[in-house]
C-alpha positions in Angstrom: 315.1 100.0 64.7 313.1 98.1 62.1 310.1 100.4 62.7 312.3 103.4 62.2 313.7 101.9 59.0 310.2 101.2 57.8 309.1 104.8 58.4 312.2 106.2 56.8 311.8 103.9 53.8 308.1 104.7 53.3 308.8 108.4 53.4 311.7 108.4 51.0 309.9 106.0 48.6 306.8 108.2 48.7 309.0 111.1 47.6 310.8 109.0 45.0 307.4 107.9 43.5 306.2 111.5 43.2 309.5 112.5 41.6 310.1 109.4 39.3 306.5 108.5 38.4 303.2 110.1 37.5 301.2 108.4 40.2 297.8 109.7 38.9 298.5 108.3 35.4 301.0 105.4 35.5 299.5 102.0 35.5 302.5 100.6 37.5 304.7 102.6 39.9 308.4 101.9 39.7 310.9 103.8 41.8 314.5 103.6 43.1 316.2 105.1 46.2 319.7 105.1 47.7 320.8 104.5 51.3 317.8 102.6 52.6 317.4 99.3 54.4 316.2 96.8 51.7 314.5 94.5 54.2 311.6 96.8 54.6 311.1 97.7 50.9 308.1 95.3 50.7 306.3 97.2 53.5 307.0 100.5 51.7 305.6 99.0 48.4 302.4 97.9 50.2 302.0 101.4 51.6 302.4 102.9 48.0 299.8 100.4 46.6 297.3 101.3 49.3 297.8 105.1 48.7 297.7 105.1 44.9 295.7 101.9 44.1 298.4 100.8 41.6 301.0 98.0 41.7 304.4 99.2 42.9 307.9 98.0 42.5 310.5 99.7 44.7 314.2 99.2 44.5 317.2 100.2 46.7 320.5 100.9 45.0 323.3 98.9 46.4 326.4 99.6 44.4 325.7 98.4 40.9 322.8 96.2 42.0 319.2 97.0 42.7 317.4 95.1 45.5 313.7 95.5 45.8 310.2 94.3 46.2 306.9 94.6 44.4 303.3 94.5 45.6 300.2 94.3 43.5 296.5 94.7 44.0 294.4 91.9 45.5 292.4 90.0 43.0 294.8 90.5 40.1 296.8 87.4 39.0 299.7 87.3 36.7 301.9 84.6 35.2 305.6 84.8 34.9 
């Protein structure tokens, strides 16, 4: 079930990134989706990072809240 959720999440987030971002231009990719399992969002974010070579933050809408994950590029550090 988790594998299926991961595949569905990756596919829908790939579509969301293409619709909500300009993957060839944007320095950071940020996208939202509805109706997905948030526990696999990090895996989908890693897939987007690998495909586009840019940091990605992906969020699942849950009512009025957004739950998500982000992944960056190796070798890049940031301070919060």
